[in-house]
Phi, psi and omega in degrees: 000142177285132181294157178300153180296138178294139176306130185304321181293323179291320177301318182294319179298314180297318183293319179293320180297316181294330185269352189303326180269006186251002177071039182254136172265123185242134174053036177081003183262125176274115180286141182304130175077009184249139176283142180288138175293163183238064136278161180292166178307329178290349183090357179273127182265127179233166177214161181302146179297148180240113184295318182228109188277115179266123190244132166255127186248129180244121180090093185240050170281218185299304183289319178299319179297323178297319178295320178301315179302318179295311186296330178290346178256359184258128183292142172091013177219161183212137174276109184254347177207147180218138185227134176198152178287347179259106181302327180295323178294320178296315180298322179297315180293321177302319179294319177302317182297317179296317179296334179274002178088013178259158173298153178294124180289153176293137180260142178231114188222023186269040174103186189303326188252019180289347174299333179296322178291319177301312182295325184278327190259332187275144176272091189235159171259330187216135169249122186247129181228137178229069186245174172304153191306322186292345179263353186301307183290314179304320181290318178298316180296318179297319179298309184293320179296340177257019172082018180248145168295158182233138172231138187219145174291171185272150346286155181295326183210164180254328183243162178295319178299321176297321178299316178296323178301317180295314182297311186291324178290319178299316180293315184299321185260359183050053178234142178292142169224102188246135172270127185275078180273096187296331184294341174292347182249009174296148185298317179293317180299320180286328173298315180298317178301318179296318177297318179297315181296331179272001176078013185297323182270002181078208178280125182288142181234325190208149174226148174232134186201178178162188177227102183241102192208121179290102182252016185301314180296320179294317182294332179261008179292154178270008176212177179058224183295339178298340181284344184217335189288326181298330182302324179295328178287345181270343187233351187227144177227107181175202180265086195281347187217066191276341198285332180301314180277318186291322186306304181299321179294319179298322177295318177299325183270004178061037177294133187071004181219059183119343175210166175211159176290131186260301180205166179220159167233150186212145174213153182237148172284175172299162179258109182228329193298312181292322178299315181294317180297315179301313184293331182271332191253329186277150177299154184299330182263009179292124184298339181292342180293332184242343187262352186240140172239144183242129184248347182294120176300138186297325178231117175253133176242122179239132180245123185247138173250137177264165179301325180276004172097000179286159179236147179223127176257121183242125183245141173236125185207097183234004186245010185234156176290123182189156171289159181288143175200148167241008176067298173052058179257126174231117185246125175238182183287346181247348182177183185212145169240138179219141183262169171060066002276157182289124182208162186217146171222124176233122182302128180090343180248325181266125184300141174062217180237038181242150174293148168254150177297140184299336181300337183288345181246000182296320182301324183274324191240006177307138184293140180304327180294323178287329178294325187262328186246353185303323180294320178294331181280347183302130179091348178284172187298148176054047175071016178102347182296328179297319180295317182296322179293322177291320178300313182293323178299310180296318181299314181293320178296320181291327182272347185072028182266159170299144181283156177298320176242136182235186185295331179291322174294316180304315182288315184295315182287324183285328185292346179302330181301303182293321180299320178293321177299318180295318180294316178302317182288344184242042176055040174063028176290150182298144177235127179288138176271125180299147174267092183291342178276350182053050175092347184288346180303330184289336182258343185288145183274147177300153176299129182276177176264106186261157174245195182283000000 
């Protein structure tokens, strides 16, 4: 069972006490003898431009390897170190780098914590990690404590305390800590953002999103995510993977940039899917048939209210037979866009009361980044979105610009997991979403429409 939420005043006392020696400014209070962190007064965090971004990569399995392939094609960056518990995976990446005309990166293969040696010894600008979830925060913290920016696969963190660790360390050291949410760079998602910024959908009121993906085979696999992901289904009941769906909707709604998530309620269906798959698919003598219990509800529904009154419905469904979907619903006073299949309705523009195929508006509203970089992204992972997120990260670091996604987004979107677990365990009672920006959300500007 998830423990009751800590009293906010007690959490603040503990957090201030722990941070007193770290030079952190909390809740607008300058602690005696401490230097103020530097996001800017606007809340946008910047760092000096880096002409040539030197990257250390931790975790080069399936997703990590895909990022490596992208980065080797992006101008202005170099893979200078690579770490994985599998020496063969490291050797493979080293060969790719040489074939791409780069020097062979230093390899780190001495076990689970060899990333600490990479972070401490290598002369790097960025440590990028695509490891199992429990390593995300330790690797980011090690990178930042050693003077490197950090980039991490989703979710950035599993617990609220981990989210605060990322925020406070990033602020204290004035280093970026970005969660690489690739779905924010999907062509349809960026088209919707462009339509929202142009006012086509009117005033936004509601969003629907989620992660609906049949992962039963992956969770029971003997390699890759099967080695660790199923364990979360054995110990946790909530919305465990919210950021793929929530991220794009949150950007459209200016979350952390004019609005913020206020509170949520969450409930889960019974847990049946993994049990049924195990009983039907595993051999009779497979020990997992008798040694494992699964508590994750097959369908979790979480409803979030924002400070400005908007609502967001977030669904998690990974244990049942179903086609893939992230829902991707954005509803405004003038129209609606909904995904899977992608379709649009705008009052006065769409004939009758029927959806039009989204392809009918791409010529007018396609995002400038897809118009200019889309061809280079062709063939990259997840329809090209992986390439665009890596491209934008390198581009912003080289220019010294604020990132499209920052540590506040990483924390806000990731904390939904623990909050949903708490709500499920407490008869769906509301759970307050922490304000990781400490009030700066009200002054920060919405994410703009950027080009190449």
